[in-house]
C-alpha positions as a printed NumPy array, in Angstrom:
array([[ 59.12 , 248.753,  43.656],
       [ 57.655, 245.411,  44.205],
       [ 54.077, 246.607,  43.601],
       [ 55.405, 248.039,  40.3  ],
       [ 56.803, 244.618,  39.392],
       [ 53.512, 242.846,  40.166],
       [ 51.348, 245.24 ,  38.274],
       [ 53.7  , 244.996,  35.104],
       [ 53.58 , 240.989,  35.45 ],
       [ 49.753, 241.144,  35.66 ],
       [ 49.508, 243.37 ,  32.715],
       [ 51.631, 240.856,  30.626],
       [ 49.932, 237.831,  31.717],
       [ 46.383, 238.953,  31.331],
       [ 45.907, 237.73 ,  27.66 ],
       [ 47.551, 234.165,  28.328],
       [ 45.183, 233.84 ,  31.299],
       [ 42.274, 234.842,  29.138],
       [ 43.148, 232.057,  26.298],
       [ 43.697, 229.562,  29.111],
       [ 40.234, 230.048,  30.47 ],
       [ 38.988, 229.722,  26.715],
       [ 40.678, 226.531,  26.137],
       [ 39.723, 225.251,  29.373],
       [ 35.652, 225.884,  28.597],
       [ 36.054, 224.386,  25.459],
       [ 37.594, 221.035,  26.778],
       [ 34.765, 220.568,  29.444],
       [ 32.145, 220.934,  26.893],
       [ 33.635, 218.257,  24.612],
       [ 34.184, 215.998,  27.786],
       [ 30.657, 216.307,  28.983],
       [ 29.478, 215.587,  25.21 ],
       [ 31.509, 212.343,  25.15 ],
       [ 30.438, 211.452,  28.513],
       [ 26.757, 211.452,  27.429],
       [ 27.348, 209.132,  24.362],
       [ 29.376, 206.475,  26.191],
       [ 28.082, 203.152,  27.003],
       [ 27.07 , 202.471,  30.572],
       [ 29.862, 200.54 ,  31.675],
       [ 32.335, 203.453,  30.461],
       [ 30.447, 205.913,  32.811],
       [ 31.23 , 206.916,  36.535],
       [ 34.272, 206.077,  38.315],
       [ 36.688, 203.379,  37.336],
       [ 36.351, 199.924,  38.829],
       [ 39.08 , 198.078,  40.476],
       [ 40.51 , 195.302,  38.769],
       [ 39.919, 193.218,  42.189],
       [ 36.249, 193.768,  41.813],
       [ 35.872, 192.286,  37.959],
       [ 35.54 , 188.567,  37.39 ],
       [ 37.066, 187.498,  34.029],
       [ 35.429, 183.972,  33.9  ],
       [ 31.817, 182.045,  34.631],
       [ 31.519, 179.24 ,  36.897],
       [ 29.527, 176.211,  35.588],
       [ 28.859, 172.502,  36.623],
       [ 30.   , 169.633,  34.199],
       [ 30.1  , 166.108,  34.903],
       [ 32.692, 163.982,  33.801],
       [ 33.481, 160.283,  34.39 ],
       [ 35.551, 159.387,  37.27 ],
       [ 38.245, 157.131,  35.512],
       [ 39.49 , 154.477,  37.656],
       [ 41.384, 151.499,  36.66 ],
       [ 43.34 , 153.151,  33.856],
       [ 45.699, 150.809,  32.009],
       [ 48.878, 152.815,  30.923],
       [ 49.625, 150.123,  28.507],
       [ 46.614, 150.452,  26.314],
       [ 47.452, 153.445,  23.913],
       [ 44.794, 154.737,  21.276],
       [ 45.572, 153.709,  17.557],
       [ 46.838, 156.399,  15.395],
       [ 44.133, 158.99 ,  14.283],
       [ 41.942, 158.256,  17.353],
       [ 41.524, 160.705,  19.988],
       [ 39.197, 160.685,  23.199],
       [ 36.408, 163.371,  23.744],
       [ 34.427, 163.689,  26.741],
       [ 30.675, 164.183,  25.62 ],
       [ 28.212, 166.444,  27.244],
       [ 26.669, 163.524,  28.953],
       [ 29.982, 162.804,  30.957],
       [ 30.811, 159.544,  29.08 ],
       [ 34.26 , 159.441,  27.023],
       [ 33.884, 159.171,  23.165],
       [ 36.488, 157.99 ,  20.834],
       [ 36.603, 159.899,  17.595],
       [ 38.559, 158.923,  14.352],
       [ 39.596, 162.12 ,  13.008],
       [ 39.889, 161.239,   9.134],
       [ 36.752, 159.361,   8.812],
       [ 34.728, 160.87 ,  11.798],
       [ 33.616, 157.505,  12.965],
       [ 32.807, 157.507,  16.839],
       [ 32.486, 154.74 ,  19.42 ],
       [ 31.833, 154.61 ,  22.986],
       [ 34.092, 151.474,  23.382],
       [ 38.128, 152.079,  23.292],
       [ 39.389, 150.975,  19.877],
       [ 42.668, 148.975,  19.879],
       [ 45.156, 148.013,  17.254],
       [ 45.02 , 144.45 ,  15.975],
       [ 47.713, 144.317,  13.774],
       [ 48.548, 140.929,  11.858],
       [ 46.766, 139.189,  14.788],
       [ 43.769, 136.786,  14.052],
       [ 40.418, 138.597,  14.203],
       [ 38.554, 135.4  ,  15.641],
       [ 41.096, 134.284,  17.957],
       [ 42.703, 136.971,  19.403],
       [ 42.376, 137.885,  23.108],
       [ 40.04 , 141.004,  23.665],
       [ 41.552, 143.72 ,  25.975],
       [ 39.059, 144.727,  28.989],
       [ 39.368, 148.467,  28.233],
       [ 37.417, 147.626,  24.941],
       [ 34.409, 146.663,  27.077],
       [ 33.883, 149.656,  29.15 ],
       [ 31.172, 148.444,  31.471],
       [ 33.264, 145.299,  32.349],
       [ 36.323, 147.319,  32.811],
       [ 34.612, 149.784,  35.302],
       [ 32.859, 147.023,  37.067],
       [ 36.485, 145.372,  37.613],
       [ 38.076, 148.457,  38.799],
       [ 35.308, 149.097,  41.381],
       [ 35.728, 145.743,  42.735],
       [ 39.284, 146.241,  43.081],
       [ 38.968, 149.498,  44.989],
       [ 36.463, 147.793,  47.189],
       [ 38.883, 145.129,  47.874],
       [ 41.763, 147.276,  48.516],
       [ 39.31 , 149.417,  50.794],
       [ 38.525, 146.281,  53.028],
       [ 42.342, 145.301,  53.256],
       [ 42.922, 148.842,  54.56 ],
       [ 40.098, 148.399,  57.308],
       [ 41.626, 145.161,  58.372],
       [ 44.865, 146.393,  59.069],
       [ 46.193, 147.074,  62.635],
       [ 45.221, 150.829,  63.378],
       [ 48.135, 150.673,  65.987],
       [ 50.869, 149.856,  63.423],
       [ 53.185, 152.674,  61.88 ],
       [ 52.045, 153.943,  58.618],
       [ 54.921, 154.487,  56.291],
       [ 54.69 , 157.72 ,  54.42 ],
       [ 56.507, 156.69 ,  51.461],
       [ 54.092, 155.628,  48.597],
       [ 54.357, 151.863,  47.763],
       [ 55.545, 151.484,  44.077],
       [ 54.533, 148.856,  41.639],
       [ 56.548, 147.253,  38.881],
       [ 54.48 , 145.48 ,  36.215],
       [ 55.843, 143.938,  32.829],
       [ 53.925, 144.001,  29.571],
       [ 53.244, 140.263,  29.906],
       [ 51.632, 140.481,  33.342],
       [ 49.747, 143.377,  32.103],
       [ 48.399, 141.519,  29.109],
       [ 47.542, 138.507,  31.199],
       [ 45.745, 140.533,  33.661],
       [ 43.75 , 142.783,  31.31 ],
       [ 42.835, 140.491,  28.605],
       [ 39.911, 138.098,  27.948],
       [ 39.981, 134.852,  26.044],
       [ 36.908, 133.641,  24.205],
       [ 35.716, 131.612,  27.233],
       [ 35.909, 134.571,  29.699],
       [ 34.182, 136.86 ,  27.114],
       [ 31.406, 134.5  ,  26.369],
       [ 30.822, 134.012,  30.156],
       [ 30.053, 137.622,  30.45 ],
       [ 28.235, 138.124,  27.64 ],
       [ 25.9  , 135.166,  28.434],
       [ 24.582, 137.23 ,  31.5  ],
       [ 23.678, 140.183,  29.071],
       [ 22.853, 138.368,  25.726],
       [ 21.134, 135.243,  24.382],
       [ 23.16 , 132.818,  22.333],
       [ 22.175, 129.726,  20.035],
       [ 24.199, 126.897,  19.352],
       [ 24.584, 125.995,  15.577],
       [ 26.22 , 123.04 ,  13.668],
       [ 28.891, 123.849,  11.32 ],
       [ 31.217, 121.584,   9.319],
       [ 34.923, 122.223,   9.103],
       [ 36.963, 120.378,   6.318],
       [ 40.631, 119.901,   6.495],
       [ 40.968, 120.668,   2.48 ],
       [ 38.959, 122.007,  -0.406],
       [ 38.872, 118.476,  -1.974],
       [ 37.143, 117.053,   1.191],
       [ 34.706, 119.585,   1.148],
       [ 33.912, 118.935,  -2.651],
       [ 33.559, 115.291,  -2.093],
       [ 31.131, 115.805,   0.767],
       [ 29.006, 118.128,  -1.319],
       [ 28.895, 115.836,  -4.321],
       [ 28.019, 112.75 ,  -2.168],
       [ 25.176, 114.841,  -0.51 ],
       [ 23.757, 115.602,  -3.617],
       [ 23.866, 112.047,  -4.884],
       [ 22.277, 110.637,  -1.846],
       [ 19.416, 113.159,  -2.495],
       [ 19.048, 111.955,  -5.993],
       [ 18.748, 108.368,  -4.773],
       [ 15.964, 109.204,  -2.261],
       [ 12.279, 108.492,  -3.318],
       [ 10.65 , 111.628,  -4.345],
       [  7.872, 112.967,  -2.281],
       [  5.389, 115.718,  -2.312],
       [  6.63 , 119.149,  -1.429],
       [  7.102, 120.107,   2.3  ],
       [  4.33 , 121.504,   4.17 ],
       [  1.728, 119.423,   2.003],
       [ -1.29 , 118.655,   4.278],
       [ -4.239, 116.134,   3.16 ],
       [ -7.613, 115.386,   4.652],
       [ -8.738, 111.859,   4.169],
       [-12.057, 110.636,   5.189],
       [-14.238, 107.614,   4.143],
       [-17.071, 107.967,   1.537],
       [-19.704, 105.378,   1.832],
       [-23.065, 104.924,   0.132],
       [-24.99 , 105.377,   3.166],
       [-24.484, 108.94 ,   3.647],
       [-22.926, 108.857,   7.13 ],
       [-19.116, 108.595,   7.556],
       [-19.674, 106.792,  11.   ],
       [-21.92 , 104.004,   9.538],
       [-18.766, 103.202,   7.111],
       [-16.342, 103.138,   9.997],
       [-18.801, 100.62 ,  12.079],
       [-19.438,  98.244,   8.921],
       [-15.799,  97.715,   8.466],
       [-15.752,  95.378,  11.274],
       [-18.828,  93.357,  10.286],
       [-18.365,  90.033,   8.624],
       [-20.367,  90.69 ,   5.649],
       [-17.918,  89.631,   2.813],
       [-20.261,  90.802,   0.12 ],
       [-20.311,  94.568,   1.171],
       [-17.422,  96.472,  -0.808],
       [-15.13 ,  98.368,   1.482],
       [-15.664, 102.356,   1.732],
       [-13.73 , 104.459,  -0.635],
       [-11.665, 107.487,   0.869],
       [-11.589, 110.886,  -0.477],
       [ -8.297, 112.951,  -0.208],
       [ -8.375, 116.576,  -0.089],
       [ -5.881, 119.492,  -0.017],
       [ -7.206, 122.345,   2.24 ],
       [ -4.192, 124.415,   1.079],
       [ -5.294, 127.706,  -0.595],
       [ -8.965, 127.115,   0.091],
       [-11.417, 128.983,   2.427],
       [-13.177, 127.486,   5.261],
       [-16.428, 127.536,   3.469],
       [-15.09 , 125.767,   0.453],
       [-13.331, 123.026,   3.026],
       [-16.698, 122.76 ,   4.866],
       [-18.88 , 122.232,   1.684],
       [-16.39 , 119.697,  -0.252],
       [-16.342, 117.416,   3.201],
       [-20.199, 117.547,   3.933],
       [-21.049, 116.736,   0.621],
       [-18.641, 113.774,   0.187],
       [-18.435, 112.431,   3.674],
       [-21.907, 113.025,   4.618],
       [-23.813, 113.285,   1.336],
       [-25.624, 116.634,   2.565],
       [-25.584, 120.172,   1.569],
       [-24.631, 122.727,   4.762],
       [-27.181, 125.411,   4.956],
       [-26.678, 128.94 ,   7.07 ],
       [-29.184, 130.896,   9.385],
       [-28.324, 134.436,   9.2  ],
       [-29.401, 136.888,  11.959],
       [-29.071, 140.605,  12.543],
       [-27.703, 141.74 ,  15.937],
       [-27.604, 144.897,  17.829],
       [-24.048, 145.37 ,  17.841],
       [-22.298, 147.789,  15.812],
       [-18.909, 145.79 ,  15.581],
       [-20.526, 142.637,  14.732],
       [-24.025, 143.081,  13.24 ],
       [-24.334, 139.865,  11.743],
       [-24.513, 136.163,  13.026],
       [-24.558, 132.933,  10.987],
       [-25.372, 129.225,  12.042],
       [-24.436, 126.352,   9.985],
       [-26.978, 123.724,   9.676],
       [-26.298, 119.898,   8.615],
       [-29.22 , 117.768,   8.177],
       [-31.431, 120.159,  10.406],
       [-28.959, 120.148,  13.004],
       [-27.076, 123.471,  14.166],
       [-23.298, 123.28 ,  14.491],
       [-20.933, 126.399,  14.738],
       [-21.871, 129.672,  14.78 ],
       [-20.068, 132.819,  13.914],
       [-20.225, 136.495,  13.895],
       [-18.803, 139.471,  11.852],
       [-19.106, 142.863,  10.314],
       [-20.894, 141.296,   7.145],
       [-22.713, 138.245,   6.141],
       [-19.515, 136.686,   4.261],
       [-17.538, 137.247,   7.43 ],
       [-19.887, 135.592,   9.514],
       [-20.396, 132.987,   7.243],
       [-16.586, 132.396,   7.077],
       [-16.361, 132.027,  11.055],
       [-19.199, 129.545,  11.327],
       [-17.861, 127.513,   8.731],
       [-14.386, 127.551,  10.763],
       [-16.207, 126.733,  14.131],
       [-18.049, 123.77 ,  12.227],
       [-14.97 , 122.331,  10.693],
       [-13.493, 122.518,  14.458],
       [-16.339, 120.411,  15.475],
       [-16.396, 117.951,  12.662],
       [-12.561, 117.697,  12.228],
       [-10.782, 118.378,  15.498],
       [ -7.422, 118.531,  13.966],
       [ -8.428, 121.321,  11.892],
       [ -7.594, 123.516,  14.656],
       [ -3.829, 122.69 ,  15.204],
       [ -2.82 , 121.21 ,  12.017],
       [ -4.756, 123.21 ,   9.202],
       [ -5.804, 126.668,  10.53 ],
       [ -2.901, 126.991,  13.079],
       [ -5.321, 128.584,  15.588],
       [ -4.636, 128.666,  19.164],
       [ -8.008, 129.269,  20.528],
       [ -8.362, 132.903,  19.535],
       [-11.622, 134.319,  17.946],
       [-10.205, 137.189,  16.095],
       [-11.627, 137.213,  12.665],
       [ -8.972, 139.138,  10.917],
       [ -6.239, 136.871,  12.424],
       [ -7.717, 133.693,  11.043],
       [ -8.147, 135.293,   7.553],
       [ -4.626, 136.526,   7.64 ],
       [ -3.586, 133.019,   8.351],
       [ -5.317, 131.696,   5.177],
       [ -4.224, 134.173,   3.144],
       [ -0.568, 133.489,   4.149],
       [ -0.963, 129.907,   3.711],
       [ -2.311, 130.287,   0.187],
       [  0.632, 132.634,  -0.585],
       [  3.104, 130.269,   0.812],
       [  1.692, 127.42 ,  -1.148],
       [  1.963, 129.397,  -4.153],
       [  5.75 , 129.689,  -3.567],
       [  6.275, 126.037,  -2.714],
       [  9.014, 124.133,  -4.757],
       [  8.187, 122.217,  -7.771],
       [ 10.968, 120.195,  -7.746],
       [  8.91 , 117.229,  -7.173],
       [  7.23 , 117.628, -10.453],
       [ 10.508, 117.811, -12.249],
       [ 10.983, 114.206, -11.86 ],
       [  7.527, 113.374, -13.347],
       [  7.169, 113.108, -17.107],
       [  4.362, 114.853, -18.868],
       [  2.517, 111.792, -20.012],
       [  2.823, 110.095, -16.469],
       [ -0.459, 108.642, -15.608],
       [ -0.121, 109.647, -11.83 ],
       [ -0.056, 113.274, -12.782],
       [ -3.723, 113.892, -12.355],
       [ -3.568, 112.193,  -8.921],
       [ -0.44 , 114.288,  -7.757],
       [ -1.951, 117.709,  -9.013],
       [ -5.17 , 116.817,  -7.035],
       [ -3.361, 116.292,  -3.884],
       [ -0.997, 119.389,  -4.14 ],
       [ -3.954, 121.756,  -5.355],
       [ -2.006, 122.196,  -9.005],
       [ -4.456, 122.619, -11.998],
       [ -5.508, 119.356, -13.66 ],
       [ -3.851, 118.5  , -17.039],
       [ -7.191, 119.5  , -18.739],
       [ -7.025, 123.002, -16.995],
       [ -3.568, 123.58 , -18.143],
       [ -4.329, 122.505, -21.576],
       [ -7.284, 125.437, -21.746],
       [ -4.561, 127.901, -20.25 ],
       [ -2.191, 126.999, -22.993],
       [ -4.983, 127.631, -25.552],
       [ -6.162, 130.551, -24.172],
       [ -2.888, 132.198, -24.04 ],
       [ -1.402, 131.029, -27.598],
       [ -4.586, 130.817, -29.772],
       [ -7.219, 132.956, -28.061],
       [-10.888, 132.069, -27.154],
       [-12.237, 132.097, -30.556],
       [ -9.931, 129.277, -31.802],
       [-10.081, 127.092, -28.871],
       [-12.231, 124.123, -30.224],
       [-11.653, 120.544, -28.184],
       [-13.324, 117.74 , -29.777],
       [-13.799, 114.496, -27.714],
       [-15.015, 111.029, -28.633],
       [-15.293, 107.928, -26.474],
       [-15.429, 104.006, -27.874],
       [-16.231, 101.379, -25.308],
       [-13.857,  98.603, -25.353],
       [-13.659,  94.996, -23.899],
       [-13.149,  94.181, -20.263],
       [-14.72 ,  97.429, -19.216],
       [-12.244,  99.604, -21.   ],
       [-12.892, 102.796, -22.946],
       [-10.972, 104.527, -25.797],
       [-10.817, 108.419, -25.383],
       [ -9.69 , 110.441, -28.291],
       [ -9.224, 114.118, -27.951],
       [ -8.494, 116.703, -31.051],
       [ -7.227, 119.937, -30.611],
       [ -6.411, 121.748, -33.775],
       [ -4.005, 119.482, -35.872],
       [ -3.073, 117.468, -32.784],
       [ -4.838, 114.22 , -31.884],
       [ -4.228, 111.711, -28.973],
       [ -5.812, 108.56 , -28.172],
       [ -5.487, 106.844, -24.854],
       [ -7.279, 103.746, -23.198],
       [ -8.739, 104.408, -19.707],
       [-11.094, 102.89 , -17.214],
       [-13.696, 106.181, -17.331],
       [-14.151, 109.366, -19.195],
       [-13.112, 111.546, -16.148],
       [ -9.511, 109.749, -16.287],
       [ -9.125, 109.531, -19.954],
       [ -9.844, 113.319, -20.299],
       [ -7.095, 114.091, -18.022],
       [ -4.596, 111.505, -19.718],
       [ -5.502, 112.756, -23.374],
       [ -4.741, 116.175, -22.462],
       [ -1.153, 115.195, -21.126],
       [ -0.736, 113.45 , -24.472],
       [ -1.887, 116.882, -26.344],
       [  0.295, 118.959, -24.273],
       [  3.335, 116.808, -25.047],
       [  2.42 , 117.16 , -28.795],
       [  2.318, 120.926, -28.387],
       [  5.522, 121.093, -26.382],
       [  7.962, 118.532, -27.759],
       [ 11.022, 120.26 , -25.937],
       [  9.727, 120.003, -22.57 ],
       [  9.747, 116.72 , -20.653],
       [  8.79 , 117.307, -17.332],
       [  5.509, 118.09 , -15.911],
       [  7.082, 120.832, -13.398],
       [  8.021, 122.955, -16.536],
       [  4.452, 123.044, -17.754],
       [  3.387, 124.033, -14.204],
       [  5.846, 126.987, -14.416],
       [  4.664, 127.982, -17.718],
       [  0.81 , 127.72 , -17.201],
       [  0.35 , 126.906, -13.539],
       [ -1.172, 128.912, -11.121],
       [  2.146, 130.763, -10.204],
       [  2.56 , 132.211, -13.653],
       [ -0.213, 134.588, -13.285],
       [ -2.16 , 135.832, -10.17 ],
       [ -5.321, 133.832,  -9.847],
       [ -8.841, 135.091,  -9.076],
       [ -8.628, 133.644,  -5.923],
       [ -5.69 , 135.476,  -4.832],
       [ -7.191, 138.639,  -6.151],
       [-10.581, 137.846,  -3.853],
       [ -8.347, 137.462,  -1.077],
       [ -6.764, 140.789,  -1.141],
       [ -9.906, 142.36 ,  -1.858],
       [-11.215, 140.374,   1.311],
       [ -8.166, 142.118,   3.427],
       [ -9.637, 145.426,   2.74 ],
       [-13.33 , 144.349,   3.864],
       [-11.621, 142.759,   7.034],
       [-10.15 , 146.011,   7.874],
       [-13.898, 147.652,   8.35 ],
       [-14.098, 145.431,  11.748],
       [-11.147, 147.455,  13.046],
       [-12.762, 150.844,  13.218],
       [-13.085, 152.65 ,  16.442],
       [-16.402, 154.821,  17.478],
       [-16.166, 158.296,  16.2  ],
       [-12.339, 157.721,  15.345],
       [-10.609, 157.25 ,  11.796],
       [ -9.92 , 153.634,  10.696],
       [ -6.039, 153.623,  10.833],
       [ -5.954, 150.277,   9.534],
       [ -7.713, 151.499,   6.274],
       [ -5.646, 154.383,   6.1  ],
       [ -2.377, 152.434,   6.275],
       [ -3.436, 150.055,   3.582],
       [ -4.119, 152.866,   1.32 ],
       [ -0.863, 154.385,   2.016],
       [  0.719, 150.596,   1.221],
       [ -1.105, 150.625,  -1.851],
       [ -0.277, 154.004,  -2.994],
       [  3.289, 153.273,  -2.678],
       [  3.091, 149.981,  -4.636],
       [  1.368, 152.117,  -7.525],
       [  3.899, 154.814,  -7.411],
       [  6.9  , 152.023,  -7.614],
       [  4.797, 150.467, -10.727],
       [  4.7  , 153.856, -12.366],
       [  8.307, 154.548, -11.458],
       [  9.571, 151.251, -12.983],
       [  7.949, 151.925, -16.392],
       [  9.302, 155.381, -16.542],
       [ 11.971, 155.849, -19.568],
       [ 15.286, 156.455, -18.452],
       [ 15.938, 159.052, -21.219],
       [ 17.068, 159.368, -24.322],
       [ 20.838, 158.389, -25.593],
       [ 22.654, 161.642, -26.96 ],
       [ 26.092, 160.575, -28.302],
       [ 28.899, 163.338, -27.443],
       [ 30.456, 165.422, -30.273],
       [ 33.286, 163.21 , -31.422],
       [ 36.09 , 164.391, -33.842],
       [ 35.74 , 163.512, -37.274],
       [ 37.281, 160.447, -38.42 ],
       [ 40.392, 160.316, -40.679],
       [ 38.462, 158.593, -43.52 ],
       [ 35.565, 161.115, -43.656],
       [ 37.272, 163.702, -45.748],
       [ 39.163, 161.511, -48.416],
       [ 37.352, 163.225, -51.052],
       [ 38.348, 166.652, -50.14 ],
       [ 42.271, 166.278, -50.346],
       [ 43.998, 169.339, -49.568],
       [ 46.906, 169.939, -52.067]])
């Protein structure tokens, strides 16, 4: 009976077992296909949660904050952020402004007179905190080791007044700390009690300046030397002490070296003081940097020698050395040389001196009228153009070279006086003078006054026709000389960076000039609505 039951169950369950085997084989195939296409971390056995680490360890440096003041709070909108360097930064969220010093809110307090908190100076605040820790450590060492130590922490009560007094710096304390790091200078300031007192002081100052005697512009330097008929400057000084009453005292020649080259100053000095003409001896050297040398000879005697990359440069150096021999004060008062032999530095100083002289103040000539007889003398002392040169410049600019006709006539009067007459177009002027040279300048002044009746001061004419009104030929020559001097700065088998930088500078100037003259565009008016009176002939009934 049991065997028959088992056979019956096997017969009934046989189709079900076939279906289960088929499903199991399909499931295994799909499982292995998926397993081969998964990433490596999903293949194999499952790892335990204890074996995986969900974080990565890194070392980050931060500032060890000590001496924190709990009474100091950041103003509104400021947050503290730690920089990657470890230092704390303070960021203003709205304006994105960062600062290393801790900002603080001032409120209605005075900007200049308020006490600065120590936290606003990080280096001082940290230095104080380290000092306090060291003091506390020393106190703990000095205590008796056998004494019982209390387990309770010590509490401290601090008021806002005590905190402000301990963590604030007045102006004296802040200055004493900053003087160890920075350099200060003392300046004089004037503080007035009222605006009327300030105005009264300013008016008095201007009044005192107007009462002062007018002098030559600041920075004017004059070379004065005696001129004798014998030809030597030394002989004139020796004869000054003799008792020969019949001999006339020597005259003095006045020369302004401002804006003049060393060669020009040397020639003018030697020709007037020694009555000689300086000569130069040039030699070629076997030196790539300074292949030329020049020696100045006066009366067959050699004086200064100079070297340079060109004969012109060597000549200028020789003239400078000669002037330092003949006039020892040239080194300090005129050239400003401190003993250096660099050629480019000396020429640059002369160029700068010439430019500084061109920008000198002409207020001295504002107080002098055009017909003042001292104008020619003042122009010679300040290296300004003479009245006759100003007249020629005026005619060139206003009438042209073809219409420039100046007629002169001289008549001899009594008592060694001369009558000088000058005619320019429809203008004519006659002056009484001692010699023709003086009369020529004074007559030119009178003609200039007739041509410019609305101008009263000589300073206005200098601004109009003087050397400042247009770049003179000498300044152009000095600018060209700057480029020539740069040739001596070239190294062997290397590019001349000085010339390249000069070229870059000139190209930028040219670009600025071209950009300045470019048109800004054409104005195009917008499309405006038609006016109400434009269609009066077309009335819509």
